[in-house]
C-alpha positions in Angstrom: 84.0 91.1 53.6 85.6 93.9 55.2 84.4 97.2 55.2 86.9 100.2 55.0 86.2 103.4 56.7 87.7 106.4 55.1 88.3 109.6 56.7 87.3 112.6 54.6 89.8 115.3 55.8 89.5 117.3 52.3 90.8 120.9 53.5 89.5 120.9 56.7 93.4 121.3 57.9 93.0 124.9 56.4 96.2 125.1 54.4 98.5 124.1 57.6 100.7 121.1 57.0 100.8 120.9 60.6 97.0 120.3 61.2 97.1 118.0 57.8 99.6 115.4 59.8 97.6 116.1 63.0 94.7 114.9 61.1 96.0 111.7 59.4 97.5 110.6 63.0 94.0 110.8 64.9 92.4 109.3 62.2 94.4 106.6 62.3 94.2 106.4 66.1 90.5 106.2 65.7 90.6 103.3 63.5 90.2 104.6 60.0 91.6 102.6 56.8 92.0 105.3 54.7 92.8 109.1 54.7 91.2 111.5 52.0 92.4 114.4 50.8 91.4 117.2 47.6 93.6 118.1 45.3 93.0 121.5 43.8 94.6 123.2 41.4 93.1 126.6 41.3 93.9 128.1 37.7 93.1 124.6 36.0 89.9 124.2 37.9 87.9 127.0 38.3 87.7 131.1 36.9 88.3 133.7 39.7 84.5 134.8 39.7 82.9 131.3 39.8 79.6 131.4 42.2 80.4 129.4 45.7 78.0 127.5 47.9 75.7 129.5 50.5 77.7 127.8 53.2 81.3 129.2 52.1 81.3 133.4 52.8 84.6 134.5 53.9 86.4 134.2 50.8 86.3 133.6 47.2 86.9 129.7 46.2 89.8 130.5 44.1 91.7 132.3 46.6 90.5 129.4 49.3 91.9 126.6 47.2 95.2 128.5 46.8 96.0 129.4 49.9 95.1 125.7 51.2 96.8 123.8 48.5 99.9 121.8 49.1 103.1 121.5 47.6 104.5 118.4 45.8 107.0 117.7 48.6 104.4 118.3 51.3 102.4 115.6 49.5 105.4 112.9 49.2 105.6 113.8 52.8 101.8 113.2 53.9 102.1 110.0 52.0 105.1 109.3 53.9 103.5 110.2 57.2 100.2 108.3 56.6 102.2 105.0 55.8 104.1 105.6 59.4 100.4 105.9 60.5 99.6 102.6 59.1 96.5 104.3 57.0 96.2 104.8 53.1 96.7 108.1 51.5 94.3 108.9 49.1 93.2 112.2 47.1 90.4 113.5 45.1 91.3 115.4 41.8 89.7 117.9 40.6 91.3 118.6 37.2 93.2 116.6 34.8 96.4 118.3 36.0 95.3 117.3 39.4 95.6 113.6 38.3 99.1 114.3 36.4 99.9 115.8 39.8 98.9 112.7 41.8 100.4 110.0 39.1 103.8 111.5 39.8 103.0 110.3 43.7 102.1 107.1 42.6 98.8 106.6 44.2 97.3 103.5 44.3 93.5 104.7 44.1 91.7 107.7 43.2 88.4 109.2 44.5 86.2 111.1 42.0 83.9 113.7 43.4 80.5 113.9 42.4 80.7 117.1 40.9 83.2 116.0 38.5 81.3 112.9 37.5 79.7 114.9 34.1 83.6 115.9 33.5 84.5 113.0 31.5 87.9 114.5 30.1 89.0 113.6 33.9 87.0 110.1 33.9 88.8 109.4 30.5 92.3 110.6 32.3 91.5 108.9 35.2 90.5 105.3 33.8 94.5 105.5 31.5 95.6 105.0 35.1 94.4 101.9 35.5 93.9 102.1 39.1 91.1 101.2 41.5 88.5 104.1 41.5 86.1 105.4 43.7 83.2 107.5 42.5 80.4 109.4 44.4 77.1 109.5 43.0 76.2 112.7 45.2 75.3 115.1 42.1 74.2 112.3 39.2 71.4 111.2 38.0 71.8 107.3 36.9 72.3 108.0 33.4 75.4 110.3 34.0 76.5 107.4 36.7 75.9 104.7 34.1 78.3 106.7 31.5 80.9 107.5 33.4 81.2 104.2 34.9 81.1 102.9 31.6 84.2 104.5 30.7 85.8 103.7 34.2 84.7 99.9 34.0 87.0 99.0 30.7 90.3 99.8 32.4 89.7 100.0 36.2 88.2 98.5 39.4 85.0 100.7 40.3 83.5 101.6 43.3 80.2 103.6 43.4 79.2 105.5 46.5 75.6 106.1 47.6 75.7 109.6 48.5 73.3 113.1 48.6 75.0 116.1 48.2 73.2 117.9 51.0 75.3 118.9 54.1 73.9 117.9 56.5 72.0 115.1 54.6 68.6 114.6 55.7 67.3 111.2 56.5 64.8 110.8 54.2 67.0 111.7 51.6 69.9 109.2 52.2 68.9 106.4 49.9 70.5 103.6 51.2 68.4 102.0 48.9 70.7 102.5 45.9 73.2 100.4 47.9 71.1 97.5 46.7 69.9 99.0 43.4 73.6 99.9 42.2 74.9 96.2 43.0 72.1 95.2 40.4 72.4 98.0 37.8 76.1 98.1 37.6 77.5 94.7 38.9 80.3 96.6 40.8 80.9 97.1 44.6 78.8 99.6 46.2 79.7 101.7 49.2 78.3 104.8 51.2 79.5 108.4 51.5 77.9 109.7 54.6 76.5 113.4 55.0 74.1 113.1 57.6 74.8 113.7 61.9 75.5 110.6 63.4 76.4 106.9 62.8 73.0 105.3 61.9 73.0 105.5 58.3 76.6 104.3 58.0 75.7 101.2 60.3 72.8 100.6 57.8 74.6 100.4 55.0 77.4 98.5 56.3 75.0 95.7 57.1 73.3 96.5 53.2 76.7 95.3 52.2 78.9 98.6 51.7 82.5 97.8 51.0 83.3 101.3 51.6 81.6 104.1 54.1 83.4 107.4 54.0 82.8 110.7 56.5 83.8 114.1 57.1 86.6 114.0 59.8 87.8 117.0 61.7 89.2 118.6 64.8 86.2 120.6 65.6 83.1 121.7 64.4 84.1 125.1 64.7 87.1 125.4 62.3 86.8 127.7 59.6 86.3 126.0 56.3 83.8 124.1 53.9 83.8 120.6 55.4 84.2 121.2 59.1 80.8 122.2 60.1 79.5 118.7 59.0 82.8 116.8 60.1 83.1 114.4 63.4 85.3 115.0 65.8 87.6 112.2 67.0 86.0 111.2 70.1 82.6 110.8 67.5 84.8 109.1 65.0 86.2 106.5 67.0 82.9 105.4 68.0 81.4 105.8 64.4 84.0 103.3 63.4 83.3 101.1 66.4 79.4 101.1 65.4 80.5 100.1 61.8 82.6 97.2 63.1 79.7 95.7 65.1 77.5 96.1 62.1 80.0 94.2 59.9 80.2 91.6 62.2 76.5 91.0 62.6 76.0 91.1 58.6 79.1 88.9 58.4 77.7 86.3 60.5 74.3 84.8 59.5 72.7 83.2 62.3 70.8 79.4 61.5 67.7 79.3 64.1 68.2 75.6 64.3 72.1 75.8 65.2 71.7 78.8 67.6 68.7 77.3 69.7 71.0 74.1 70.4 73.8 76.6 72.2 70.8 77.9 74.5 69.3 74.6 75.9 70.6 75.6 79.5 68.5 78.6 78.9 65.5 77.1 77.4 65.4 74.6 80.7 65.3 77.9 82.8 63.0 80.2 81.1 60.4 77.5 79.1 57.6 75.7 81.1 57.1 72.1 81.9 53.2 70.3 82.6 52.7 70.2 86.2 49.5 68.5 87.9 47.3 71.5 88.9 45.7 68.8 91.5 45.7 65.5 93.3 45.0 62.8 90.5 44.0 59.3 91.4 45.4 55.9 89.5 43.7 55.5 86.4 42.2 58.6 86.2 42.2 60.0 82.7 44.1 63.5 82.7 41.7 66.5 81.4 43.3 70.2 80.6 42.1 71.4 83.4 44.1 68.9 85.6 47.3 70.7 84.0 49.3 73.7 84.2 52.4 74.9 83.1 55.3 76.1 85.1 59.3 76.8 85.0 61.3 75.4 85.2 61.6 73.8 81.3 63.1 70.2 82.5 60.3 68.4 82.3 57.4 67.4 79.8 57.5 70.7 77.5 54.1 72.4 77.6 53.9 72.2 73.7 53.5 68.3 74.2 49.9 68.9 76.4 47.7 67.6 73.9 49.7 64.1 74.2 49.3 64.5 78.1 45.4 64.5 77.6 43.3 61.5 77.6 46.5 59.4 79.5 46.1 57.6 82.8 48.4 57.5 85.6 50.3 54.7 86.8 49.6 55.5 90.3 48.2 58.6 92.2 50.2 61.7 92.2 50.1 64.8 94.3 49.0 68.5 93.5 52.1 70.3 91.8 54.1 67.3 90.6 56.2 67.8 87.5 55.0 65.2 85.3 57.4 62.3 83.5 56.9 60.6 80.7 57.5 57.3 82.5 54.4 58.5 84.7 51.8 56.9 82.4 50.0 53.7 81.3 50.7 52.8 78.0 
């Protein structure tokens, strides 16, 4: 199973079409499978004086959404540019009108942000598209998730993403146990939206069977905006994807101990121990434990067979330091 990686660009482009294209290009070069944006239509999403999160201080969110939104033509060009760079374009709609907007662009998938899970009119609108859906669990309890997933599953292929809406997410709150729990409860694919610093959580999530890994992506954490401070820069993101691919390789190649040991037979001869004589032993004398010692290499009688040697008699006198062979003993 291939674990796909979503580069969450969000609004880190800050409304610059040039920045958006460059972010797509860089994410593709890093190895991302999907680039994800956010589709905000301010007048249909928020009142002008809506409260804003603590990390967003320099302008109200309504103004920010208006300022950083792209036109239909710009979206079309970004989708074409993504195809040119061999990555899929995806966007999260934050209103029914945003879904209508994206439908005109013929996107193949939708990502439902965690703050919209309880927005059932939006969930129902997306369900009617019959397209593949990723739904983030960051702000939702199990009952809320179950309600939204039930609606979506009637018409759509659904993947639920374990997520904790904390920036950055403390390692004690990552909750990767939910990858296993969600699979059992919802009987659908499960992914992980990673808000931690670093790649440890994503690597573990991949090994646990996450089919999708999402991570915020930015030019620099010094950029302005709500997401840049918690994003991954290109050099880090490239290593992040490499680590995920390594975890995927480990996960998808279970090892049978008996099979792998046969491949290590040469190593076993070098590192394991054989049975040697600790002292000179005369012909017909019974071997005792204190007559034996165990040394490398392991190409003689294996040390684990020592009990089968004790009490046997030699055919002839052998010197100290002799590596014993099966044909040295009388029957």
